[in-house]
PyMOL Python script that loads the backbone (N, CA, C, O; Angstrom):
from pymol import cmd

cmd.read_pdbstr("""\
ATOM      1  N   THR A   1     120.615  73.323 109.242  1.00  0.00           N
ATOM      2  CA  THR A   1     121.263  73.631 110.719  1.00  0.00           C
ATOM      3  C   THR A   1     122.767  74.132 111.529  1.00  0.00           C
ATOM      4  O   THR A   1     123.022  74.878 112.475  1.00  0.00           O
ATOM      5  N   VAL A   2     123.531  73.324 110.641  1.00  0.00           N
ATOM      6  CA  VAL A   2     125.271  73.027 110.537  1.00  0.00           C
ATOM      7  C   VAL A   2     125.088  74.703 110.280  1.00  0.00           C
ATOM      8  O   VAL A   2     124.835  75.630 111.049  1.00  0.00           O
ATOM      9  N   THR A   3     125.364  74.622 108.680  1.00  0.00           N
ATOM     10  CA  THR A   3     125.892  76.121 108.509  1.00  0.00           C
ATOM     11  C   THR A   3     125.147  77.444 109.273  1.00  0.00           C
ATOM     12  O   THR A   3     125.655  78.486 109.688  1.00  0.00           O
ATOM     13  N   ILE A   4     124.135  77.110 109.285  1.00  0.00           N
ATOM     14  CA  ILE A   4     123.794  78.519 110.429  1.00  0.00           C
ATOM     15  C   ILE A   4     124.012  78.577 111.713  1.00  0.00           C
ATOM     16  O   ILE A   4     123.508  79.505 112.345  1.00  0.00           O
ATOM     17  N   LEU A   5     124.868  77.528 112.420  1.00  0.00           N
ATOM     18  CA  LEU A   5     125.088  77.900 113.941  1.00  0.00           C
ATOM     19  C   LEU A   5     126.918  77.444 113.599  1.00  0.00           C
ATOM     20  O   LEU A   5     127.684  77.300 114.552  1.00  0.00           O
ATOM     21  N   PHE A   6     127.376  77.275 112.218  1.00  0.00           N
ATOM     22  CA  PHE A   6     128.333  77.135 112.304  1.00  0.00           C
ATOM     23  C   PHE A   6     128.871  78.828 111.852  1.00  0.00           C
ATOM     24  O   PHE A   6     130.066  79.064 112.026  1.00  0.00           O
ATOM     25  N   LEU A   7     128.183  79.699 111.416  1.00  0.00           N
ATOM     26  CA  LEU A   7     127.984  81.202 110.453  1.00  0.00           C
ATOM     27  C   LEU A   7     127.433  81.759 112.173  1.00  0.00           C
ATOM     28  O   LEU A   7     127.541  82.931 112.534  1.00  0.00           O
ATOM     29  N   ILE A   8     127.077  81.075 112.715  1.00  0.00           N
ATOM     30  CA  ILE A   8     126.408  82.281 114.227  1.00  0.00           C
ATOM     31  C   ILE A   8     127.698  82.355 115.250  1.00  0.00           C
ATOM     32  O   ILE A   8     127.768  83.166 116.173  1.00  0.00           O
ATOM     33  N   ALA A   9     129.078  81.017 114.822  1.00  0.00           N
ATOM     34  CA  ALA A   9     129.723  80.513 115.367  1.00  0.00           C
ATOM     35  C   ALA A   9     131.074  82.017 115.138  1.00  0.00           C
ATOM     36  O   ALA A   9     131.754  82.451 116.068  1.00  0.00           O
ATOM     37  N   LEU A  10     131.129  82.480 113.823  1.00  0.00           N
ATOM     38  CA  LEU A  10     132.264  83.316 113.107  1.00  0.00           C
ATOM     39  C   LEU A  10     131.614  84.462 113.849  1.00  0.00           C
ATOM     40  O   LEU A  10     132.247  85.291 114.504  1.00  0.00           O
ATOM     41  N   LYS A  11     130.704  84.451 113.742  1.00  0.00           N
ATOM     42  CA  LYS A  11     129.795  85.883 114.298  1.00  0.00           C
ATOM     43  C   LYS A  11     130.114  86.285 115.333  1.00  0.00           C
ATOM     44  O   LYS A  11     130.489  87.452 115.452  1.00  0.00           O
ATOM     45  N   VAL A  12     130.047  85.287 116.560  1.00  0.00           N
ATOM     46  CA  VAL A  12     130.245  85.011 117.623  1.00  0.00           C
ATOM     47  C   VAL A  12     131.853  85.887 117.764  1.00  0.00           C
ATOM     48  O   VAL A  12     132.250  87.034 117.968  1.00  0.00           O
ATOM     49  N   ALA A  13     132.429  84.494 117.504  1.00  0.00           N
ATOM     50  CA  ALA A  13     133.934  84.971 117.466  1.00  0.00           C
ATOM     51  C   ALA A  13     134.883  86.432 117.008  1.00  0.00           C
ATOM     52  O   ALA A  13     135.729  87.158 117.529  1.00  0.00           O
ATOM     53  N   ALA A  14     134.174  86.328 115.756  1.00  0.00           N
ATOM     54  CA  ALA A  14     134.852  87.819 115.200  1.00  0.00           C
ATOM     55  C   ALA A  14     134.258  89.006 116.199  1.00  0.00           C
ATOM     56  O   ALA A  14     135.195  89.715 116.566  1.00  0.00           O
ATOM     57  N   SER A  15     133.248  89.349 116.636  1.00  0.00           N
ATOM     58  CA  SER A  15     132.481  90.354 118.079  1.00  0.00           C
ATOM     59  C   SER A  15     133.506  89.803 118.767  1.00  0.00           C
ATOM     60  O   SER A  15     133.767  90.852 119.355  1.00  0.00           O
ATOM     61  N   THR A  16     134.149  89.198 119.107  1.00  0.00           N
ATOM     62  CA  THR A  16     135.009  88.248 120.442  1.00  0.00           C
ATOM     63  C   THR A  16     136.543  89.573 120.466  1.00  0.00           C
ATOM     64  O   THR A  16     137.077  90.533 121.022  1.00  0.00           O
ATOM     65  N   LEU A  17     136.564  88.387 119.144  1.00  0.00           N
ATOM     66  CA  LEU A  17     138.041  89.235 118.606  1.00  0.00           C
ATOM     67  C   LEU A  17     138.742  90.966 118.344  1.00  0.00           C
ATOM     68  O   LEU A  17     139.835  91.531 118.368  1.00  0.00           O
ATOM     69  N   LEU A  18     137.365  91.263 118.109  1.00  0.00           N
ATOM     70  CA  LEU A  18     136.835  93.318 117.535  1.00  0.00           C
ATOM     71  C   LEU A  18     137.141  93.278 119.070  1.00  0.00           C
ATOM     72  O   LEU A  18     138.341  93.227 119.340  1.00  0.00           O
ATOM     73  N   ASN A  19     136.724  93.285 119.571  1.00  0.00           N
ATOM     74  CA  ASN A  19     136.175  93.979 121.000  1.00  0.00           C
ATOM     75  C   ASN A  19     138.106  93.297 121.690  1.00  0.00           C
ATOM     76  O   ASN A  19     138.972  93.997 122.215  1.00  0.00           O
ATOM     77  N   GLU A  20     138.143  92.385 121.512  1.00  0.00           N
ATOM     78  CA  GLU A  20     139.551  91.697 122.128  1.00  0.00           C
ATOM     79  C   GLU A  20     140.880  93.076 121.739  1.00  0.00           C
ATOM     80  O   GLU A  20     141.808  93.651 122.308  1.00  0.00           O
ATOM     81  N   LEU A  21     140.369  93.065 120.763  1.00  0.00           N
ATOM     82  CA  LEU A  21     142.301  93.655 119.668  1.00  0.00           C
ATOM     83  C   LEU A  21     141.476  95.009 119.645  1.00  0.00           C
ATOM     84  O   LEU A  21     142.294  95.926 119.574  1.00  0.00           O
ATOM     85  N   LYS A  22     140.629  95.330 119.667  1.00  0.00           N
ATOM     86  CA  LYS A  22     140.405  97.172 118.715  1.00  0.00           C
ATOM     87  C   LYS A  22     139.982  97.862 120.160  1.00  0.00           C
ATOM     88  O   LYS A  22     140.304  99.037 120.340  1.00  0.00           O
ATOM     89  N   GLY A  23     138.819  96.699 121.830  1.00  0.00           N
ATOM     90  CA  GLY A  23     138.141  97.588 122.451  1.00  0.00           C
ATOM     91  C   GLY A  23     136.970  98.400 122.205  1.00  0.00           C
ATOM     92  O   GLY A  23     136.652  99.452 122.760  1.00  0.00           O
ATOM     93  N   ILE A  24     136.212  97.588 121.046  1.00  0.00           N
ATOM     94  CA  ILE A  24     135.012  98.135 120.886  1.00  0.00           C
ATOM     95  C   ILE A  24     134.105  96.598 120.577  1.00  0.00           C
ATOM     96  O   ILE A  24     134.446  95.437 120.354  1.00  0.00           O
ATOM     97  N   SER A  25     133.010  97.202 120.683  1.00  0.00           N
ATOM     98  CA  SER A  25     131.890  96.551 119.873  1.00  0.00           C
ATOM     99  C   SER A  25     131.187  96.490 118.953  1.00  0.00           C
ATOM    100  O   SER A  25     130.172  97.188 118.946  1.00  0.00           O
ATOM    101  N   PRO A  26     131.408  95.860 118.150  1.00  0.00           N
ATOM    102  CA  PRO A  26     130.454  95.881 116.892  1.00  0.00           C
ATOM    103  C   PRO A  26     129.381  95.800 116.818  1.00  0.00           C
ATOM    104  O   PRO A  26     129.070  94.795 117.457  1.00  0.00           O
ATOM    105  N   ILE A  27     128.073  96.494 116.193  1.00  0.00           N
ATOM    106  CA  ILE A  27     126.977  96.053 116.163  1.00  0.00           C
ATOM    107  C   ILE A  27     126.715  94.591 114.799  1.00  0.00           C
ATOM    108  O   ILE A  27     127.176  94.189 113.730  1.00  0.00           O
ATOM    109  N   SER A  28     125.499  94.239 115.971  1.00  0.00           N
ATOM    110  CA  SER A  28     126.017  93.035 114.971  1.00  0.00           C
ATOM    111  C   SER A  28     124.165  92.553 114.565  1.00  0.00           C
ATOM    112  O   SER A  28     123.428  92.326 115.524  1.00  0.00           O
ATOM    113  N   LEU A  29     123.642  92.455 113.233  1.00  0.00           N
ATOM    114  CA  LEU A  29     122.680  91.714 112.651  1.00  0.00           C
ATOM    115  C   LEU A  29     122.211  90.370 112.750  1.00  0.00           C
ATOM    116  O   LEU A  29     122.642  89.471 112.029  1.00  0.00           O
ATOM    117  N   LEU A  30     121.625  90.264 113.339  1.00  0.00           N
ATOM    118  CA  LEU A  30     120.398  88.247 112.738  1.00  0.00           C
ATOM    119  C   LEU A  30     119.672  88.972 112.501  1.00  0.00           C
ATOM    120  O   LEU A  30     119.198  89.922 113.123  1.00  0.00           O
ATOM    121  N   ASP A  31     119.440  88.354 111.040  1.00  0.00           N
ATOM    122  CA  ASP A  31     118.395  88.483 110.633  1.00  0.00           C
ATOM    123  C   ASP A  31     118.054  87.538 110.107  1.00  0.00           C
ATOM    124  O   ASP A  31     118.571  86.984 109.137  1.00  0.00           O
ATOM    125  N   ASP A  32     116.770  87.133 110.932  1.00  0.00           N
ATOM    126  CA  ASP A  32     115.597  85.737 110.342  1.00  0.00           C
ATOM    127  C   ASP A  32     116.557  84.589 110.339  1.00  0.00           C
ATOM    128  O   ASP A  32     116.986  84.007 109.342  1.00  0.00           O
ATOM    129  N   ILE A  33     116.858  84.324 111.708  1.00  0.00           N
ATOM    130  CA  ILE A  33     118.051  82.764 111.074  1.00  0.00           C
ATOM    131  C   ILE A  33     117.345  82.235 111.974  1.00  0.00           C
ATOM    132  O   ILE A  33     117.450  81.034 111.725  1.00  0.00           O
ATOM    133  N   PHE A  34     116.345  82.401 113.330  1.00  0.00           N
ATOM    134  CA  PHE A  34     115.537  81.141 114.281  1.00  0.00           C
ATOM    135  C   PHE A  34     113.896  80.941 112.905  1.00  0.00           C
ATOM    136  O   PHE A  34     112.779  80.883 113.418  1.00  0.00           O
ATOM    137  N   ASP A  35     113.961  80.894 111.939  1.00  0.00           N
ATOM    138  CA  ASP A  35     113.071  80.111 111.105  1.00  0.00           C
ATOM    139  C   ASP A  35     114.328  78.587 110.701  1.00  0.00           C
ATOM    140  O   ASP A  35     114.083  77.409 110.958  1.00  0.00           O
ATOM    141  N   ASN A  36     115.318  78.999 110.190  1.00  0.00           N
ATOM    142  CA  ASN A  36     116.265  77.675 110.510  1.00  0.00           C
ATOM    143  C   ASN A  36     117.366  76.874 111.707  1.00  0.00           C
ATOM    144  O   ASN A  36     118.314  76.096 111.599  1.00  0.00           O
ATOM    145  N   LEU A  37     116.596  77.596 112.957  1.00  0.00           N
ATOM    146  CA  LEU A  37     116.962  77.145 114.208  1.00  0.00           C
ATOM    147  C   LEU A  37     115.398  76.235 114.680  1.00  0.00           C
ATOM    148  O   LEU A  37     114.259  76.565 114.349  1.00  0.00           O
ATOM    149  N   ASP A  38     115.704  75.314 115.337  1.00  0.00           N
ATOM    150  CA  ASP A  38     114.652  74.690 116.383  1.00  0.00           C
ATOM    151  C   ASP A  38     114.965  75.142 117.329  1.00  0.00           C
ATOM    152  O   ASP A  38     116.133  75.476 117.528  1.00  0.00           O
ATOM    153  N   ALA A  39     113.694  75.339 118.491  1.00  0.00           N
ATOM    154  CA  ALA A  39     112.930  76.019 119.866  1.00  0.00           C
ATOM    155  C   ALA A  39     114.343  75.740 120.699  1.00  0.00           C
ATOM    156  O   ALA A  39     115.054  76.709 120.963  1.00  0.00           O
ATOM    157  N   THR A  40     114.610  74.840 120.975  1.00  0.00           N
ATOM    158  CA  THR A  40     115.831  74.951 121.540  1.00  0.00           C
ATOM    159  C   THR A  40     116.502  75.307 121.159  1.00  0.00           C
ATOM    160  O   THR A  40     116.122  76.444 121.439  1.00  0.00           O
ATOM    161  N   ARG A  41     117.991  75.591 120.292  1.00  0.00           N
ATOM    162  CA  ARG A  41     118.827  76.048 119.762  1.00  0.00           C
ATOM    163  C   ARG A  41     118.499  77.535 120.106  1.00  0.00           C
ATOM    164  O   ARG A  41     119.202  78.273 120.797  1.00  0.00           O
ATOM    165  N   SER A  42     116.912  77.959 119.310  1.00  0.00           N
ATOM    166  CA  SER A  42     116.736  79.721 119.496  1.00  0.00           C
ATOM    167  C   SER A  42     116.995  79.559 120.663  1.00  0.00           C
ATOM    168  O   SER A  42     118.095  80.017 120.975  1.00  0.00           O
ATOM    169  N   ALA A  43     116.182  78.879 121.815  1.00  0.00           N
ATOM    170  CA  ALA A  43     116.403  79.333 123.118  1.00  0.00           C
ATOM    171  C   ALA A  43     118.222  79.503 123.407  1.00  0.00           C
ATOM    172  O   ALA A  43     118.894  80.454 123.807  1.00  0.00           O
ATOM    173  N   ASN A  44     118.495  78.439 123.090  1.00  0.00           N
ATOM    174  CA  ASN A  44     120.035  79.126 123.982  1.00  0.00           C
ATOM    175  C   ASN A  44     120.705  80.337 123.336  1.00  0.00           C
ATOM    176  O   ASN A  44     121.425  81.157 123.906  1.00  0.00           O
ATOM    177  N   LEU A  45     120.326  80.311 121.970  1.00  0.00           N
ATOM    178  CA  LEU A  45     121.294  81.194 120.776  1.00  0.00           C
ATOM    179  C   LEU A  45     120.867  82.931 122.063  1.00  0.00           C
ATOM    180  O   LEU A  45     121.590  83.888 122.338  1.00  0.00           O
ATOM    181  N   LEU A  46     119.227  82.550 122.567  1.00  0.00           N
ATOM    182  CA  LEU A  46     119.116  84.168 123.275  1.00  0.00           C
ATOM    183  C   LEU A  46     119.451  84.424 124.431  1.00  0.00           C
ATOM    184  O   LEU A  46     119.774  85.507 124.921  1.00  0.00           O
ATOM    185  N   GLN A  47     119.343  82.916 125.117  1.00  0.00           N
ATOM    186  CA  GLN A  47     120.450  83.102 126.449  1.00  0.00           C
ATOM    187  C   GLN A  47     121.326  83.847 126.020  1.00  0.00           C
ATOM    188  O   GLN A  47     121.318  85.068 126.177  1.00  0.00           O
ATOM    189  N   PHE A  48     122.403  83.049 125.281  1.00  0.00           N
ATOM    190  CA  PHE A  48     123.796  83.367 125.380  1.00  0.00           C
ATOM    191  C   PHE A  48     124.200  84.289 124.834  1.00  0.00           C
ATOM    192  O   PHE A  48     125.394  84.489 124.611  1.00  0.00           O
ATOM    193  N   LEU A  49     123.015  85.231 124.428  1.00  0.00           N
ATOM    194  CA  LEU A  49     123.275  86.960 123.899  1.00  0.00           C
ATOM    195  C   LEU A  49     122.970  87.275 124.826  1.00  0.00           C
ATOM    196  O   LEU A  49     123.934  87.940 125.205  1.00  0.00           O
ATOM    197  N   ARG A  50     121.843  87.314 126.008  1.00  0.00           N
ATOM    198  CA  ARG A  50     121.675  87.931 126.918  1.00  0.00           C
ATOM    199  C   ARG A  50     122.782  87.744 128.034  1.00  0.00           C
ATOM    200  O   ARG A  50     122.868  88.774 128.703  1.00  0.00           O
ATOM    201  N   GLU A  51     123.407  87.034 128.329  1.00  0.00           N
ATOM    202  CA  GLU A  51     124.849  86.836 129.487  1.00  0.00           C
ATOM    203  C   GLU A  51     125.769  87.160 129.444  1.00  0.00           C
ATOM    204  O   GLU A  51     126.534  87.097 130.406  1.00  0.00           O
ATOM    205  N   ASN A  52     126.321  88.017 127.421  1.00  0.00           N
ATOM    206  CA  ASN A  52     127.746  87.829 126.794  1.00  0.00           C
ATOM    207  C   ASN A  52     127.382  89.319 126.860  1.00  0.00           C
ATOM    208  O   ASN A  52     126.269  89.723 127.196  1.00  0.00           O
ATOM    209  N   ASP A  53     128.082  89.850 126.625  1.00  0.00           N
ATOM    210  CA  ASP A  53     128.475  91.551 126.501  1.00  0.00           C
ATOM    211  C   ASP A  53     129.175  91.643 124.338  1.00  0.00           C
ATOM    212  O   ASP A  53     130.373  91.792 124.097  1.00  0.00           O
ATOM    213  N   PHE A  54     128.111  91.515 123.193  1.00  0.00           N
ATOM    214  CA  PHE A  54     128.449  91.483 122.413  1.00  0.00           C
ATOM    215  C   PHE A  54     127.666  92.346 121.584  1.00  0.00           C
ATOM    216  O   PHE A  54     127.068  92.321 120.508  1.00  0.00           O
ATOM    217  N   GLY A  55     128.079  93.615 123.137  1.00  0.00           N
ATOM    218  CA  GLY A  55     127.731  94.912 122.130  1.00  0.00           C
ATOM    219  C   GLY A  55     126.152  95.083 121.657  1.00  0.00           C
ATOM    220  O   GLY A  55     125.302  94.286 122.054  1.00  0.00           O
ATOM    221  N   GLN A  56     125.861  96.073 120.866  1.00  0.00           N
ATOM    222  CA  GLN A  56     123.897  96.380 120.280  1.00  0.00           C
ATOM    223  C   GLN A  56     123.841  95.142 119.115  1.00  0.00           C
ATOM    224  O   GLN A  56     124.715  94.999 118.259  1.00  0.00           O
ATOM    225  N   THR A  57     122.697  94.317 119.245  1.00  0.00           N
ATOM    226  CA  THR A  57     122.252  92.929 118.324  1.00  0.00           C
ATOM    227  C   THR A  57     121.299  93.434 118.091  1.00  0.00           C
ATOM    228  O   THR A  57     120.658  93.995 118.979  1.00  0.00           O
ATOM    229  N   PHE A  58     120.820  93.395 116.590  1.00  0.00           N
ATOM    230  CA  PHE A  58     119.710  93.473 116.436  1.00  0.00           C
ATOM    231  C   PHE A  58     118.932  92.252 115.788  1.00  0.00           C
ATOM    232  O   PHE A  58     119.567  91.811 114.830  1.00  0.00           O
ATOM    233  N   ILE A  59     118.045  91.745 115.965  1.00  0.00           N
ATOM    234  CA  ILE A  59     117.162  90.278 115.967  1.00  0.00           C
ATOM    235  C   ILE A  59     116.239  90.780 115.189  1.00  0.00           C
ATOM    236  O   ILE A  59     115.412  91.617 115.550  1.00  0.00           O
ATOM    237  N   THR A  60     116.340  90.251 113.971  1.00  0.00           N
ATOM    238  CA  THR A  60     114.851  90.125 113.328  1.00  0.00           C
ATOM    239  C   THR A  60     114.346  88.468 113.565  1.00  0.00           C
ATOM    240  O   THR A  60     114.855  87.425 113.974  1.00  0.00           O
ATOM    241  N   ASP A  61     112.762  89.021 112.935  1.00  0.00           N
ATOM    242  CA  ASP A  61     112.537  87.373 113.413  1.00  0.00           C
ATOM    243  C   ASP A  61     110.704  87.601 112.488  1.00  0.00           C
ATOM    244  O   ASP A  61     110.052  88.494 113.029  1.00  0.00           O
ATOM    245  N   THR A  62     110.319  87.237 111.852  1.00  0.00           N
ATOM    246  CA  THR A  62     109.169  86.351 111.722  1.00  0.00           C
ATOM    247  C   THR A  62     108.281  86.325 112.259  1.00  0.00           C
ATOM    248  O   THR A  62     107.329  86.773 111.619  1.00  0.00           O
ATOM    249  N   ARG A  63     108.011  85.917 113.447  1.00  0.00           N
ATOM    250  CA  ARG A  63     107.138  85.742 114.578  1.00  0.00           C
ATOM    251  C   ARG A  63     107.715  86.790 115.763  1.00  0.00           C
ATOM    252  O   ARG A  63     108.814  87.196 116.142  1.00  0.00           O
ATOM    253  N   ARG A  64     106.486  86.953 116.067  1.00  0.00           N
ATOM    254  CA  ARG A  64     106.512  87.865 117.536  1.00  0.00           C
ATOM    255  C   ARG A  64     106.922  87.063 118.787  1.00  0.00           C
ATOM    256  O   ARG A  64     107.844  87.381 119.537  1.00  0.00           O
ATOM    257  N   ASP A  65     105.905  85.689 118.958  1.00  0.00           N
ATOM    258  CA  ASP A  65     106.050  85.210 120.205  1.00  0.00           C
ATOM    259  C   ASP A  65     107.716  84.958 120.445  1.00  0.00           C
ATOM    260  O   ASP A  65     108.224  85.368 121.488  1.00  0.00           O
ATOM    261  N   ARG A  66     108.492  84.299 119.477  1.00  0.00           N
ATOM    262  CA  ARG A  66     109.891  84.606 119.705  1.00  0.00           C
ATOM    263  C   ARG A  66     110.879  85.510 119.953  1.00  0.00           C
ATOM    264  O   ARG A  66     112.027  85.433 120.391  1.00  0.00           O
ATOM    265  N   ILE A  67     110.219  86.320 119.601  1.00  0.00           N
ATOM    266  CA  ILE A  67     111.444  88.038 120.238  1.00  0.00           C
ATOM    267  C   ILE A  67     110.596  88.350 121.109  1.00  0.00           C
ATOM    268  O   ILE A  67     111.019  89.346 121.696  1.00  0.00           O
ATOM    269  N   GLU A  68     109.432  87.968 121.584  1.00  0.00           N
ATOM    270  CA  GLU A  68     109.155  88.789 123.162  1.00  0.00           C
ATOM    271  C   GLU A  68     110.394  88.355 124.082  1.00  0.00           C
ATOM    272  O   GLU A  68     110.480  88.769 125.239  1.00  0.00           O
TER     273      GLU A  68
END
""", "prot")
cmd.dss("prot")
cmd.show_as("cartoon", "prot")
cmd.util.cbc("prot")
cmd.orient("prot")
């Protein structure tokens, strides 16, 4: 879990830096990360993505109920 959270933090930091330096929002792909996170962290991540502008974010998951 710690590794996944670290990678997510790096992706957010890179996206923010690119947006600040170049004025563009990158396209992000979060591929099946929810299997590695508990329900609380998954919900917090989705809320964080909804509340902040990171450009286009594609999320894949094997469970439909988590992404609806």
